[in-house]
Backbone of each chain as nested JSON, in Angstrom:
{
  "chains": [
    {"id": "A", "residues": [
      {"number": 1, "name": "UNK", "atoms": {"N": [42.77, -71.171, -2.635], "CA": [41.849, -70.189, -3.018], "C": [42.765, -68.853, -2.706]}},
      {"number": 2, "name": "UNK", "atoms": {"N": [42.104, -68.088, -3.856], "CA": [42.331, -66.691, -3.258], "C": [41.398, -65.541, -2.464]}},
      {"number": 3, "name": "UNK", "atoms": {"N": [41.823, -64.651, -1.74], "CA": [40.514, -64.253, -1.026], "C": [40.1, -63.239, -2.171]}},
      {"number": 4, "name": "UNK", "atoms": {"N": [37.938, -63.24, -1.725], "CA": [37.761, -62.371, -2.644], "C": [37.546, -60.789, -1.803]}},
      {"number": 5, "name": "UNK", "atoms": {"N": [37.586, -60.206, -2.225], "CA": [37.272, -58.685, -1.652], "C": [35.388, -58.98, -1.579]}},
      {"number": 6, "name": "UNK", "atoms": {"N": [34.867, -58.223, -0.63], "CA": [33.337, -58.236, -0.381], "C": [32.809, -56.833, -0.163]}},
      {"number": 7, "name": "UNK", "atoms": {"N": [31.789, -56.565, -0.87], "CA": [31.286, -55.241, -0.458], "C": [29.661, -55.522, 0.257]}},
      {"number": 8, "name": "UNK", "atoms": {"N": [29.993, -55.117, 1.498], "CA": [28.86, -54.837, 2.073], "C": [27.537, -53.982, 1.839]}},
      {"number": 9, "name": "UNK", "atoms": {"N": [26.533, -54.291, 1.532], "CA": [25.887, -53.506, 1.179], "C": [24.41, -52.702, 2.69]}},
      {"number": 10, "name": "UNK", "atoms": {"N": [24.612, -50.969, 2.728], "CA": [24.06, -50.891, 3.899], "C": [22.998, -49.675, 3.579]}},
      {"number": 11, "name": "UNK", "atoms": {"N": [23.069, -48.474, 4.361], "CA": [21.89, -47.71, 4.235], "C": [22.391, -46.281, 3.606]}},
      {"number": 12, "name": "UNK", "atoms": {"N": [23.744, -46.183, 2.818], "CA": [24.282, -45.21, 1.662], "C": [24.093, -45.455, 0.808]}},
      {"number": 13, "name": "UNK", "atoms": {"N": [23.705, -44.309, -0.164], "CA": [23.357, -44.649, -2.004], "C": [23.722, -45.711, -2.806]}},
      {"number": 14, "name": "UNK", "atoms": {"N": [23.048, -46.091, -3.198], "CA": [23.612, -47.478, -4.324], "C": [24.818, -46.724, -5.213]}},
      {"number": 15, "name": "UNK", "atoms": {"N": [25.112, -45.692, -5.272], "CA": [26.438, -45.292, -5.917], "C": [27.697, -45.309, -5.564]}},
      {"number": 16, "name": "UNK", "atoms": {"N": [27.31, -44.937, -4.596], "CA": [28.764, -45.717, -3.582], "C": [29.196, -46.802, -3.588]}},
      {"number": 17, "name": "UNK", "atoms": {"N": [28.102, -47.926, -3.345], "CA": [28.539, -49.83, -3.446], "C": [29.038, -49.76, -4.838]}},
      {"number": 18, "name": "UNK", "atoms": {"N": [28.327, -49.309, -6.059], "CA": [28.831, -49.593, -7.389], "C": [30.508, -48.868, -7.461]}},
      {"number": 19, "name": "UNK", "atoms": {"N": [30.413, -47.854, -7.146], "CA": [31.863, -47.179, -7.024], "C": [32.67, -48.436, -6.223]}},
      {"number": 20, "name": "UNK", "atoms": {"N": [32.384, -48.672, -5.1], "CA": [33.158, -49.878, -4.332], "C": [33.376, -50.776, -5.216]}},
      {"number": 21, "name": "UNK", "atoms": {"N": [32.648, -51.574, -5.425], "CA": [32.64, -52.86, -6.656], "C": [33.418, -52.417, -7.598]}},
      {"number": 22, "name": "UNK", "atoms": {"N": [33.903, -51.178, -8.606], "CA": [34.728, -50.807, -9.812], "C": [35.535, -50.778, -9.048]}},
      {"number": 23, "name": "UNK", "atoms": {"N": [35.857, -50.104, -8.077], "CA": [37.408, -50.114, -7.592], "C": [38.269, -51.518, -6.89]}},
      {"number": 24, "name": "UNK", "atoms": {"N": [37.436, -52.283, -6.478], "CA": [38.155, -53.601, -6.644], "C": [38.259, -54.603, -7.714]}},
      {"number": 25, "name": "UNK", "atoms": {"N": [37.703, -54.051, -8.744], "CA": [37.545, -54.32, -10.263], "C": [38.945, -54.041, -10.845]}},
      {"number": 26, "name": "UNK", "atoms": {"N": [39.402, -52.411, -10.515], "CA": [40.203, -51.836, -11.396], "C": [41.425, -52.066, -10.212]}},
      {"number": 27, "name": "UNK", "atoms": {"N": [41.322, -52.857, -9.403], "CA": [42.647, -52.798, -8.496], "C": [43.163, -54.696, -8.703]}},
      {"number": 28, "name": "UNK", "atoms": {"N": [42.574, -54.946, -9.738], "CA": [42.805, -56.047, -10.392], "C": [42.26, -57.593, -10.108]}},
      {"number": 29, "name": "UNK", "atoms": {"N": [41.063, -57.241, -9.262], "CA": [40.013, -58.581, -8.848], "C": [39.873, -58.895, -9.918]}},
      {"number": 30, "name": "UNK", "atoms": {"N": [39.439, -60.613, -9.888], "CA": [38.749, -61.051, -10.646], "C": [37.023, -61.688, -10.68]}},
      {"number": 31, "name": "UNK", "atoms": {"N": [36.89, -61.594, -9.434], "CA": [35.444, -61.493, -8.327], "C": [35.289, -60.375, -7.243]}},
      {"number": 32, "name": "UNK", "atoms": {"N": [34.201, -59.941, -7.251], "CA": [33.909, -59.765, -6.221], "C": [32.449, -59.888, -5.661]}},
      {"number": 33, "name": "UNK", "atoms": {"N": [32.413, -60.131, -4.562], "CA": [31.498, -60.275, -3.61], "C": [30.492, -59.325, -2.999]}},
      {"number": 34, "name": "UNK", "atoms": {"N": [29.497, -59.07, -3.302], "CA": [28.253, -58.485, -2.794], "C": [27.458, -59.05, -2.079]}},
      {"number": 35, "name": "UNK", "atoms": {"N": [27.426, -58.996, -1.253], "CA": [26.709, -59.374, 0.303], "C": [25.273, -57.929, 0.917]}},
      {"number": 36, "name": "UNK", "atoms": {"N": [24.45, -58.58, 1.381], "CA": [23.643, -57.498, 1.764], "C": [22.695, -58.965, 2.617]}},
      {"number": 37, "name": "UNK", "atoms": {"N": [22.081, -58.093, 3.517], "CA": [20.66, -58.585, 4.459], "C": [19.409, -57.69, 4.939]}},
      {"number": 38, "name": "UNK", "atoms": {"N": [18.062, -58.554, 4.578], "CA": [17.14, -58.036, 4.774], "C": [16.711, -56.877, 3.511]}},
      {"number": 39, "name": "UNK", "atoms": {"N": [16.173, -56.056, 3.551], "CA": [15.48, -54.964, 2.627], "C": [16.437, -54.152, 1.422]}},
      {"number": 40, "name": "UNK", "atoms": {"N": [17.889, -54.432, 2.414], "CA": [18.843, -53.619, 1.17], "C": [19.608, -54.644, 0.025]}},
      {"number": 41, "name": "UNK", "atoms": {"N": [18.13, -56.287, 0.456], "CA": [18.844, -57.131, -0.886], "C": [18.877, -56.67, -1.973]}},
      {"number": 42, "name": "UNK", "atoms": {"N": [17.593, -55.92, -2.08], "CA": [17.068, -54.963, -3.205], "C": [18.044, -54.124, -3.864]}},
      {"number": 43, "name": "UNK", "atoms": {"N": [18.895, -53.718, -2.575], "CA": [19.625, -52.616, -3.276], "C": [21.654, -53.188, -4.067]}},
      {"number": 44, "name": "UNK", "atoms": {"N": [21.695, -54.586, -3.556], "CA": [22.397, -55.419, -3.83], "C": [22.327, -56.072, -5.326]}},
      {"number": 45, "name": "UNK", "atoms": {"N": [20.759, -55.891, -5.808], "CA": [20.838, -56.602, -7.107], "C": [20.807, -55.214, -8.204]}},
      {"number": 46, "name": "UNK", "atoms": {"N": [20.26, -54.097, -7.407], "CA": [20.598, -52.869, -8.348], "C": [22.338, -52.72, -8.599]}},
      {"number": 47, "name": "UNK", "atoms": {"N": [22.882, -52.507, -7.71], "CA": [24.205, -52.308, -7.812], "C": [25.005, -53.468, -8.781]}},
      {"number": 48, "name": "UNK", "atoms": {"N": [24.695, -54.888, -8.338], "CA": [24.951, -55.779, -9.331], "C": [25.014, -55.226, -11.18]}},
      {"number": 49, "name": "UNK", "atoms": {"N": [23.393, -54.801, -11.391], "CA": [23.125, -54.512, -11.88], "C": [23.601, -53.31, -12.915]}},
      {"number": 50, "name": "UNK", "atoms": {"N": [23.589, -52.139, -12.315], "CA": [24.597, -50.74, -12.535], "C": [25.973, -51.474, -13.142]}},
      {"number": 51, "name": "UNK", "atoms": {"N": [26.891, -52.117, -12.096], "CA": [28.164, -52.476, -12.462], "C": [28.028, -53.046, -13.797]}},
      {"number": 52, "name": "UNK", "atoms": {"N": [27.375, -54.22, -14.22], "CA": [27.717, -54.817, -15.166], "C": [27.004, -54.229, -16.815]}},
      {"number": 53, "name": "UNK", "atoms": {"N": [25.981, -53.846, -16.24], "CA": [25.1, -53.229, -17.54], "C": [25.777, -51.276, -17.68]}},
      {"number": 54, "name": "UNK", "atoms": {"N": [26.26, -50.722, -16.859], "CA": [26.207, -49.539, -17.419], "C": [28.046, -49.275, -17.415]}},
      {"number": 55, "name": "UNK", "atoms": {"N": [28.814, -49.904, -16.227], "CA": [29.851, -49.579, -16.597], "C": [31.022, -50.748, -17.064]}},
      {"number": 56, "name": "UNK", "atoms": {"N": [30.937, -51.978, -16.717], "CA": [31.694, -53.116, -16.776], "C": [31.039, -53.974, -17.322]}},
      {"number": 57, "name": "UNK", "atoms": {"N": [31.295, -53.708, -18.994], "CA": [29.962, -54.5, -20.05], "C": [30.858, -56.208, -19.547]}},
      {"number": 58, "name": "UNK", "atoms": {"N": [32.156, -56.434, -19.661], "CA": [32.78, -57.615, -18.641], "C": [32.445, -58.312, -17.75]}},
      {"number": 59, "name": "UNK", "atoms": {"N": [31.897, -57.601, -17.142], "CA": [31.653, -58.126, -15.611], "C": [30.202, -58.611, -15.983]}},
      {"number": 60, "name": "UNK", "atoms": {"N": [29.964, -59.972, -15.733], "CA": [28.831, -61.105, -15.672], "C": [28.352, -61.531, -13.572]}},
      {"number": 61, "name": "UNK", "atoms": {"N": [27.288, -62.115, -13.545], "CA": [27.067, -62.702, -12.036], "C": [26.972, -64.421, -12.62]}},
      {"number": 62, "name": "UNK", "atoms": {"N": [28.148, -64.573, -11.9], "CA": [28.673, -65.751, -11.442], "C": [27.561, -66.108, -10.845]}},
      {"number": 63, "name": "UNK", "atoms": {"N": [27.043, -66.379, -9.852], "CA": [26.131, -67.257, -8.683], "C": [25.387, -66.155, -8.185]}},
      {"number": 64, "name": "UNK", "atoms": {"N": [24.674, -66.294, -7.548], "CA": [23.753, -65.726, -6.673], "C": [23.235, -66.754, -5.279]}},
      {"number": 65, "name": "UNK", "atoms": {"N": [23.661, -66.694, -3.99], "CA": [22.983, -67.458, -2.988], "C": [22.466, -66.547, -1.961]}},
      {"number": 66, "name": "UNK", "atoms": {"N": [21.187, -67.076, -1.718], "CA": [20.153, -66.58, -0.734], "C": [20.798, -67.453, 0.287]}},
      {"number": 67, "name": "UNK", "atoms": {"N": [20.53, -66.894, 2.246], "CA": [19.905, -67.588, 2.923], "C": [19.285, -67.249, 4.32]}},
      {"number": 68, "name": "UNK", "atoms": {"N": [19.308, -67.498, 4.887], "CA": [18.496, -67.027, 6.091], "C": [19.108, -66.975, 7.148]}},
      {"number": 69, "name": "UNK", "atoms": {"N": [19.05, -65.79, 8.001], "CA": [19.946, -65.54, 9.437], "C": [19.152, -65.359, 10.29]}},
      {"number": 70, "name": "UNK", "atoms": {"N": [19.894, -65.804, 11.621], "CA": [18.842, -65.856, 12.717], "C": [19.99, -64.174, 13.419]}},
      {"number": 71, "name": "UNK", "atoms": {"N": [19.105, -63.045, 13.699], "CA": [19.291, -62.358, 14.762], "C": [18.701, -61.746, 15.777]}},
      {"number": 72, "name": "UNK", "atoms": {"N": [19.746, -61.658, 16.901], "CA": [18.648, -60.767, 17.958], "C": [18.14, -59.797, 17.878]}},
      {"number": 73, "name": "UNK", "atoms": {"N": [16.876, -59.539, 18.417], "CA": [15.8, -57.973, 17.873], "C": [15.994, -57.374, 19.051]}},
      {"number": 74, "name": "UNK", "atoms": {"N": [15.828, -56.596, 18.964], "CA": [15.978, -54.976, 19.839], "C": [14.97, -55.967, 21.381]}},
      {"number": 75, "name": "UNK", "atoms": {"N": [13.843, -56.476, 21.288], "CA": [13.312, -57.0, 22.412], "C": [13.881, -58.45, 22.632]}},
      {"number": 76, "name": "UNK", "atoms": {"N": [15.158, -58.501, 21.998], "CA": [15.876, -59.806, 22.685], "C": [15.093, -61.38, 22.086]}},
      {"number": 77, "name": "UNK", "atoms": {"N": [14.142, -61.436, 21.441], "CA": [13.828, -62.285, 20.692], "C": [14.971, -62.308, 19.485]}},
      {"number": 78, "name": "UNK", "atoms": {"N": [14.534, -63.434, 18.562], "CA": [15.179, -63.851, 17.438], "C": [14.169, -63.452, 16.326]}},
      {"number": 79, "name": "UNK", "atoms": {"N": [15.122, -62.724, 15.351], "CA": [13.918, -62.606, 14.414], "C": [15.096, -63.45, 13.128]}},
      {"number": 80, "name": "UNK", "atoms": {"N": [14.359, -63.891, 11.907], "CA": [14.641, -64.431, 10.68], "C": [15.023, -63.467, 9.708]}},
      {"number": 81, "name": "UNK", "atoms": {"N": [16.465, -63.182, 8.943], "CA": [16.306, -62.322, 7.727], "C": [16.99, -62.853, 6.889]}},
      {"number": 82, "name": "UNK", "atoms": {"N": [16.3, -62.435, 5.657], "CA": [17.033, -63.342, 4.1], "C": [18.513, -62.686, 3.931]}},
      {"number": 83, "name": "UNK", "atoms": {"N": [19.008, -63.519, 3.006], "CA": [20.415, -62.687, 3.058], "C": [20.759, -63.097, 1.635]}},
      {"number": 84, "name": "UNK", "atoms": {"N": [21.645, -61.969, 1.454], "CA": [21.892, -62.407, -0.734], "C": [23.964, -62.387, -0.853]}},
      {"number": 85, "name": "UNK", "atoms": {"N": [23.977, -62.998, -1.601], "CA": [25.28, -63.075, -2.115], "C": [25.267, -63.086, -3.238]}},
      {"number": 86, "name": "UNK", "atoms": {"N": [25.916, -62.116, -4.208], "CA": [25.917, -62.305, -5.381], "C": [28.198, -62.267, -5.985]}},
      {"number": 87, "name": "UNK", "atoms": {"N": [27.966, -62.954, -6.284], "CA": [29.416, -62.993, -6.866], "C": [29.261, -62.976, -8.167]}},
      {"number": 88, "name": "UNK", "atoms": {"N": [30.327, -61.333, -8.779], "CA": [30.561, -61.026, -10.062], "C": [32.056, -61.294, -10.448]}},
      {"number": 89, "name": "UNK", "atoms": {"N": [31.781, -61.606, -11.586], "CA": [33.053, -62.433, -12.33], "C": [33.238, -61.376, -13.11]}},
      {"number": 90, "name": "UNK", "atoms": {"N": [34.525, -60.648, -13.672], "CA": [35.158, -60.224, -14.631], "C": [36.324, -61.199, -15.488]}},
      {"number": 91, "name": "UNK", "atoms": {"N": [35.335, -60.91, -16.908], "CA": [36.255, -62.252, -17.637], "C": [37.396, -61.747, -17.756]}}
    ]},
    {"id": "B", "residues": [
      {"number": 1, "name": "UNK", "atoms": {"N": [7.053, -77.797, -23.322], "CA": [7.552, -77.003, -22.076], "C": [6.121, -76.882, -21.737]}},
      {"number": 2, "name": "UNK", "atoms": {"N": [5.819, -77.596, -20.08], "CA": [4.615, -76.752, -19.581], "C": [4.578, -75.521, -18.916]}},
      {"number": 3, "name": "UNK", "atoms": {"N": [3.95, -74.816, -19.169], "CA": [3.561, -73.769, -18.113], "C": [3.932, -73.717, -16.61]}},
      {"number": 4, "name": "UNK", "atoms": {"N": [4.562, -72.636, -16.952], "CA": [5.359, -72.61, -15.266], "C": [4.186, -71.757, -14.218]}},
      {"number": 5, "name": "UNK", "atoms": {"N": [3.426, -71.401, -13.341], "CA": [3.278, -70.457, -12.433], "C": [3.985, -69.459, -11.995]}},
      {"number": 6, "name": "UNK", "atoms": {"N": [3.235, -68.269, -12.586], "CA": [4.502, -67.239, -11.714], "C": [3.273, -66.677, -10.575]}},
      {"number": 7, "name": "UNK", "atoms": {"N": [4.349, -66.168, -9.603], "CA": [3.93, -65.363, -8.868], "C": [4.643, -63.604, -8.699]}},
      {"number": 8, "name": "UNK", "atoms": {"N": [3.37, -62.426, -9.064], "CA": [4.379, -61.989, -9.192], "C": [4.278, -60.615, -7.498]}},
      {"number": 9, "name": "UNK", "atoms": {"N": [5.508, -59.954, -7.347], "CA": [5.09, -59.816, -6.041], "C": [4.943, -58.255, -5.981]}},
      {"number": 10, "name": "UNK", "atoms": {"N": [4.382, -57.781, -5.027], "CA": [3.955, -56.722, -4.513], "C": [3.451, -55.737, -3.819]}},
      {"number": 11, "name": "UNK", "atoms": {"N": [2.957, -55.154, -3.48], "CA": [2.642, -54.744, -2.043], "C": [2.155, -55.501, -0.919]}},
      {"number": 12, "name": "UNK", "atoms": {"N": [1.552, -56.086, -1.212], "CA": [0.818, -56.916, -0.202], "C": [1.617, -57.292, 0.966]}},
      {"number": 13, "name": "UNK", "atoms": {"N": [1.427, -58.184, 2.257], "CA": [2.132, -58.159, 2.739], "C": [2.875, -60.039, 2.507]}},
      {"number": 14, "name": "UNK", "atoms": {"N": [4.057, -60.215, 3.146], "CA": [4.85, -61.452, 2.522], "C": [4.089, -62.888, 2.415]}},
      {"number": 15, "name": "UNK", "atoms": {"N": [3.404, -62.995, 3.873], "CA": [3.163, -63.918, 3.658], "C": [1.498, -64.441, 2.818]}},
      {"number": 16, "name": "UNK", "atoms": {"N": [1.106, -63.199, 2.079], "CA": [0.522, -63.905, 0.995], "C": [1.014, -64.741, -0.365]}},
      {"number": 17, "name": "UNK", "atoms": {"N": [2.293, -63.955, -0.289], "CA": [3.012, -64.706, -1.727], "C": [3.49, -65.788, -1.107]}},
      {"number": 18, "name": "UNK", "atoms": {"N": [3.577, -66.012, 0.064], "CA": [4.248, -67.26, 0.527], "C": [3.018, -68.397, 0.135]}},
      {"number": 19, "name": "UNK", "atoms": {"N": [1.792, -67.996, 0.326], "CA": [0.367, -68.801, 0.504], "C": [0.188, -69.095, -0.967]}},
      {"number": 20, "name": "UNK", "atoms": {"N": [0.565, -67.901, -1.766], "CA": [0.02, -68.235, -3.094], "C": [1.282, -69.368, -3.655]}},
      {"number": 21, "name": "UNK", "atoms": {"N": [2.603, -69.114, -3.534], "CA": [3.087, -70.295, -4.366], "C": [3.041, -71.774, -3.251]}},
      {"number": 22, "name": "UNK", "atoms": {"N": [3.042, -71.997, -2.075], "CA": [2.533, -72.905, -1.892], "C": [0.907, -73.594, -2.511]}},
      {"number": 23, "name": "UNK", "atoms": {"N": [0.249, -72.543, -2.743], "CA": [-0.866, -73.481, -3.519], "C": [-0.462, -73.472, -4.474]}},
      {"number": 24, "name": "UNK", "atoms": {"N": [0.07, -73.186, -5.56], "CA": [0.746, -73.914, -6.805], "C": [1.179, -74.891, -6.397]}},
      {"number": 25, "name": "UNK", "atoms": {"N": [2.124, -75.302, -5.52], "CA": [3.139, -76.776, -5.745], "C": [1.866, -77.933, -5.066]}},
      {"number": 26, "name": "UNK", "atoms": {"N": [0.979, -77.168, -4.063], "CA": [0.162, -78.23, -3.667], "C": [-0.706, -78.641, -4.607]}},
      {"number": 27, "name": "UNK", "atoms": {"N": [-0.981, -77.63, -5.868], "CA": [-1.918, -77.984, -6.743], "C": [-1.335, -78.657, -8.022]}},
      {"number": 28, "name": "UNK", "atoms": {"N": [0.228, -79.269, -7.857], "CA": [0.75, -80.599, -8.604], "C": [2.116, -79.209, -9.605]}},
      {"number": 29, "name": "UNK", "atoms": {"N": [2.152, -78.436, -9.466], "CA": [3.031, -77.645, -9.773], "C": [4.576, -78.352, -9.298]}},
      {"number": 30, "name": "UNK", "atoms": {"N": [5.388, -78.274, -10.655], "CA": [7.058, -78.777, -9.916], "C": [7.249, -77.767, -9.761]}},
      {"number": 31, "name": "UNK", "atoms": {"N": [7.307, -76.499, -10.353], "CA": [8.159, -75.183, -10.723], "C": [7.257, -73.978, -10.494]}},
      {"number": 32, "name": "UNK", "atoms": {"N": [7.47, -73.189, -9.618], "CA": [7.027, -71.852, -9.318], "C": [7.917, -70.795, -9.304]}},
      {"number": 33, "name": "UNK", "atoms": {"N": [7.743, -69.789, -10.47], "CA": [8.29, -68.856, -10.27], "C": [7.677, -67.756, -10.041]}},
      {"number": 34, "name": "UNK", "atoms": {"N": [8.949, -66.855, -9.157], "CA": [8.725, -65.46, -8.458], "C": [9.066, -64.026, -9.042]}},
      {"number": 35, "name": "UNK", "atoms": {"N": [8.353, -63.512, -9.433], "CA": [9.072, -62.458, -10.484], "C": [9.023, -61.161, -9.274]}},
      {"number": 36, "name": "UNK", "atoms": {"N": [9.784, -59.99, -9.304], "CA": [9.489, -58.739, -8.552], "C": [10.244, -57.585, -9.293]}},
      {"number": 37, "name": "UNK", "atoms": {"N": [9.949, -56.462, -9.188], "CA": [10.401, -55.425, -9.749], "C": [11.079, -54.213, -8.781]}},
      {"number": 38, "name": "UNK", "atoms": {"N": [12.08, -54.132, -8.725], "CA": [12.785, -52.478, -7.743], "C": [12.681, -53.224, -6.399]}},
      {"number": 39, "name": "UNK", "atoms": {"N": [12.057, -52.337, -5.422], "CA": [12.15, -52.687, -3.739], "C": [11.57, -53.885, -3.475]}},
      {"number": 40, "name": "UNK", "atoms": {"N": [11.251, -54.754, -3.943], "CA": [10.137, -55.704, -3.394], "C": [10.784, -56.781, -3.711]}},
      {"number": 41, "name": "UNK", "atoms": {"N": [12.042, -56.592, -4.362], "CA": [12.933, -57.742, -5.048], "C": [13.594, -58.445, -4.013]}},
      {"number": 42, "name": "UNK", "atoms": {"N": [13.536, -57.689, -3.019], "CA": [13.682, -58.386, -0.874], "C": [12.602, -59.466, -0.758]}},
      {"number": 43, "name": "UNK", "atoms": {"N": [11.737, -58.648, -1.167], "CA": [10.673, -59.468, -0.614], "C": [10.189, -61.078, -0.96]}},
      {"number": 44, "name": "UNK", "atoms": {"N": [10.787, -60.622, -2.756], "CA": [11.075, -61.75, -3.804], "C": [11.753, -63.011, -2.56]}},
      {"number": 45, "name": "UNK", "atoms": {"N": [12.867, -62.543, -2.298], "CA": [13.648, -63.357, -1.251], "C": [13.071, -63.817, -0.323]}},
      {"number": 46, "name": "UNK", "atoms": {"N": [12.671, -63.005, 0.473], "CA": [11.849, -63.666, 1.375], "C": [10.905, -64.392, 1.397]}},
      {"number": 47, "name": "UNK", "atoms": {"N": [10.046, -64.707, 0.183], "CA": [9.057, -65.833, 0.335], "C": [9.572, -67.203, -0.217]}},
      {"number": 48, "name": "UNK", "atoms": {"N": [10.699, -66.654, -1.166], "CA": [12.003, -68.144, -1.529], "C": [12.453, -68.424, -0.106]}},
      {"number": 49, "name": "UNK", "atoms": {"N": [12.685, -67.947, 0.218], "CA": [13.383, -68.658, 1.991], "C": [12.086, -68.732, 2.699]}},
      {"number": 50, "name": "UNK", "atoms": {"N": [11.619, -68.108, 3.016], "CA": [10.167, -68.637, 3.93], "C": [9.198, -69.894, 3.407]}},
      {"number": 51, "name": "UNK", "atoms": {"N": [9.451, -70.149, 1.79], "CA": [8.784, -71.411, 1.815], "C": [9.889, -72.31, 2.106]}},
      {"number": 52, "name": "UNK", "atoms": {"N": [10.81, -72.667, 1.508], "CA": [11.698, -73.565, 1.605], "C": [12.154, -73.902, 3.31]}},
      {"number": 53, "name": "UNK", "atoms": {"N": [12.337, -72.941, 3.551], "CA": [13.282, -73.009, 4.863], "C": [11.214, -73.626, 5.623]}},
      {"number": 54, "name": "UNK", "atoms": {"N": [10.67, -73.208, 6.034], "CA": [9.724, -73.366, 6.926], "C": [8.801, -74.363, 6.439]}},
      {"number": 55, "name": "UNK", "atoms": {"N": [8.299, -73.938, 5.561], "CA": [7.167, -75.282, 4.645], "C": [7.084, -75.92, 4.05]}},
      {"number": 56, "name": "UNK", "atoms": {"N": [7.903, -76.038, 3.083], "CA": [8.677, -77.146, 2.017], "C": [9.802, -77.337, 1.782]}},
      {"number": 57, "name": "UNK", "atoms": {"N": [9.87, -77.933, 2.569], "CA": [11.883, -78.619, 2.37], "C": [12.363, -79.17, 1.544]}},
      {"number": 58, "name": "UNK", "atoms": {"N": [10.968, -80.081, 0.869], "CA": [11.88, -80.568, -0.895], "C": [11.957, -79.221, -1.823]}},
      {"number": 59, "name": "UNK", "atoms": {"N": [11.576, -78.215, -1.419], "CA": [12.025, -77.406, -2.287], "C": [13.448, -76.53, -2.607]}},
      {"number": 60, "name": "UNK", "atoms": {"N": [13.668, -76.567, -3.435], "CA": [14.779, -75.777, -3.498], "C": [15.104, -74.077, -4.472]}},
      {"number": 61, "name": "UNK", "atoms": {"N": [15.839, -73.527, -4.656], "CA": [16.054, -72.548, -5.517], "C": [16.689, -73.037, -6.631]}},
      {"number": 62, "name": "UNK", "atoms": {"N": [16.07, -73.289, -8.345], "CA": [16.986, -73.934, -9.062], "C": [17.537, -72.849, -10.158]}},
      {"number": 63, "name": "UNK", "atoms": {"N": [17.021, -71.481, -9.596], "CA": [17.792, -70.627, -10.424], "C": [16.956, -69.212, -9.799]}},
      {"number": 64, "name": "UNK", "atoms": {"N": [18.241, -68.268, -10.119], "CA": [18.023, -66.932, -9.675], "C": [18.37, -66.096, -10.759]}},
      {"number": 65, "name": "UNK", "atoms": {"N": [17.859, -64.964, -11.601], "CA": [18.1, -64.209, -12.475], "C": [17.784, -62.795, -12.353]}},
      {"number": 66, "name": "UNK", "atoms": {"N": [18.616, -62.155, -12.766], "CA": [18.364, -60.372, -12.456], "C": [17.847, -59.75, -13.894]}},
      {"number": 67, "name": "UNK", "atoms": {"N": [17.88, -58.758, -13.904], "CA": [17.68, -58.235, -15.188], "C": [17.228, -56.61, -14.811]}},
      {"number": 68, "name": "UNK", "atoms": {"N": [17.271, -55.748, -16.15], "CA": [17.228, -54.856, -15.845], "C": [15.992, -54.061, -16.438]}},
      {"number": 69, "name": "UNK", "atoms": {"N": [14.882, -53.586, -16.173], "CA": [14.36, -53.094, -17.2], "C": [13.443, -51.135, -17.14]}},
      {"number": 70, "name": "UNK", "atoms": {"N": [13.587, -51.112, -18.366], "CA": [13.13, -49.474, -18.692], "C": [12.089, -49.361, -18.325]}},
      {"number": 71, "name": "UNK", "atoms": {"N": [11.535, -48.674, -17.654], "CA": [10.049, -48.012, -17.155], "C": [10.031, -46.519, -17.476]}},
      {"number": 72, "name": "UNK", "atoms": {"N": [8.69, -46.672, -18.322], "CA": [8.094, -44.923, -17.762], "C": [7.846, -44.16, -16.565]}},
      {"number": 73, "name": "UNK", "atoms": {"N": [8.628, -43.377, -16.363], "CA": [8.105, -42.632, -14.778], "C": [7.368, -41.53, -15.002]}},
      {"number": 74, "name": "UNK", "atoms": {"N": [6.72, -41.0, -13.922], "CA": [5.626, -40.249, -13.888], "C": [5.78, -38.825, -14.387]}},
      {"number": 75, "name": "UNK", "atoms": {"N": [7.195, -38.056, -14.559], "CA": [7.501, -37.643, -15.538], "C": [7.835, -37.146, -17.054]}},
      {"number": 76, "name": "UNK", "atoms": {"N": [7.26, -38.664, -17.704], "CA": [7.079, -38.67, -18.573], "C": [8.761, -39.382, -19.119]}},
      {"number": 77, "name": "UNK", "atoms": {"N": [9.923, -39.188, -18.194], "CA": [11.488, -39.928, -18.552], "C": [10.909, -41.461, -18.553]}},
      {"number": 78, "name": "UNK", "atoms": {"N": [12.547, -42.246, -19.178], "CA": [12.57, -43.755, -18.537], "C": [13.388, -43.79, -17.23]}},
      {"number": 79, "name": "UNK", "atoms": {"N": [12.751, -44.697, -16.541], "CA": [13.669, -44.862, -15.156], "C": [14.05, -46.693, -15.366]}},
      {"number": 80, "name": "UNK", "atoms": {"N": [15.36, -46.96, -15.139], "CA": [15.785, -48.362, -15.003], "C": [15.406, -49.088, -13.744]}},
      {"number": 81, "name": "UNK", "atoms": {"N": [15.089, -50.284, -13.484], "CA": [14.482, -50.724, -12.208], "C": [15.246, -52.571, -12.238]}},
      {"number": 82, "name": "UNK", "atoms": {"N": [15.828, -52.488, -11.384], "CA": [16.125, -54.162, -11.278], "C": [15.212, -55.281, -11.528]}},
      {"number": 83, "name": "UNK", "atoms": {"N": [15.064, -56.089, -12.046], "CA": [13.881, -57.34, -11.856], "C": [14.693, -58.613, -11.227]}},
      {"number": 84, "name": "UNK", "atoms": {"N": [13.949, -59.24, -10.639], "CA": [14.408, -60.534, -10.136], "C": [13.334, -62.041, -10.321]}},
      {"number": 85, "name": "UNK", "atoms": {"N": [13.946, -62.423, -11.187], "CA": [12.91, -63.838, -11.159], "C": [13.818, -65.152, -10.257]}},
      {"number": 86, "name": "UNK", "atoms": {"N": [13.093, -65.775, -9.279], "CA": [13.386, -66.571, -9.284], "C": [12.804, -68.259, -8.94]}},
      {"number": 87, "name": "UNK", "atoms": {"N": [13.292, -69.214, -9.465], "CA": [12.454, -70.164, -10.16], "C": [12.859, -71.322, -8.772]}},
      {"number": 88, "name": "UNK", "atoms": {"N": [11.761, -71.724, -8.345], "CA": [11.447, -72.815, -7.326], "C": [11.189, -73.971, -7.688]}},
      {"number": 89, "name": "UNK", "atoms": {"N": [11.934, -75.098, -7.566], "CA": [11.802, -76.546, -7.636], "C": [11.366, -77.765, -6.435]}},
      {"number": 90, "name": "UNK", "atoms": {"N": [10.553, -78.374, -6.824], "CA": [10.06, -79.16, -6.074], "C": [10.318, -80.885, -6.125]}},
      {"number": 91, "name": "UNK", "atoms": {"N": [11.382, -81.354, -5.397], "CA": [12.077, -82.581, -5.404], "C": [11.408, -83.446, -6.166]}}
    ]}
  ]
}
C-alpha cells in the first residue's frame, strides 16, 4: 500500500491547509488524509468542503472516521479529545 | 421509512446534547441523527464519541456526511458554512 500524504490541522488559517491539500493532489497524490483533534475538527471539515466544492471538483470524501484520544493535560491528569480523519479521493 | 429523531447542536454544553441523544435511544429509537453547522461541528463529533464510548456501547456511527450551506450574513452578503450530519445506530 502506498504512502498517503497527511495534513494535520492546527491553528493556522483555513486556507493554508486548503493549499497544502491541493499541493499534494497537484503533486500526483490520489488520496490525501486530513487529521484534526479537538476544536479544529471543525476546521478539517471546512478544508475538505472548500477543496472539493471550490477548487477540485473531481475530489470526493472517501472516508470519515472519528476517534477519542487520551492526552495528558497541563495539571497532570488525562483528558479525552475527539479526533477526526477525513480521506479525500481524487477520481 | 420511519422518522429519525434529530438533535441540532448549538451553544449549550456538550453534555446537554449527549443527554438528548441518549433520551431518544432510551425512548426506543434505533437511529439518532446529530446535525451541526460551523464551529459546533466539533461539538457534534464530541457528542457522538461520548455517547458511543462512554454510555451506550452498542451504538456505532453508521454514516457521516458533510455539506456546505449558504447563509445570509449580518451585512446582507452570503457566507458559506460547513455542516455535518452524523447518524448513530443502535445495534
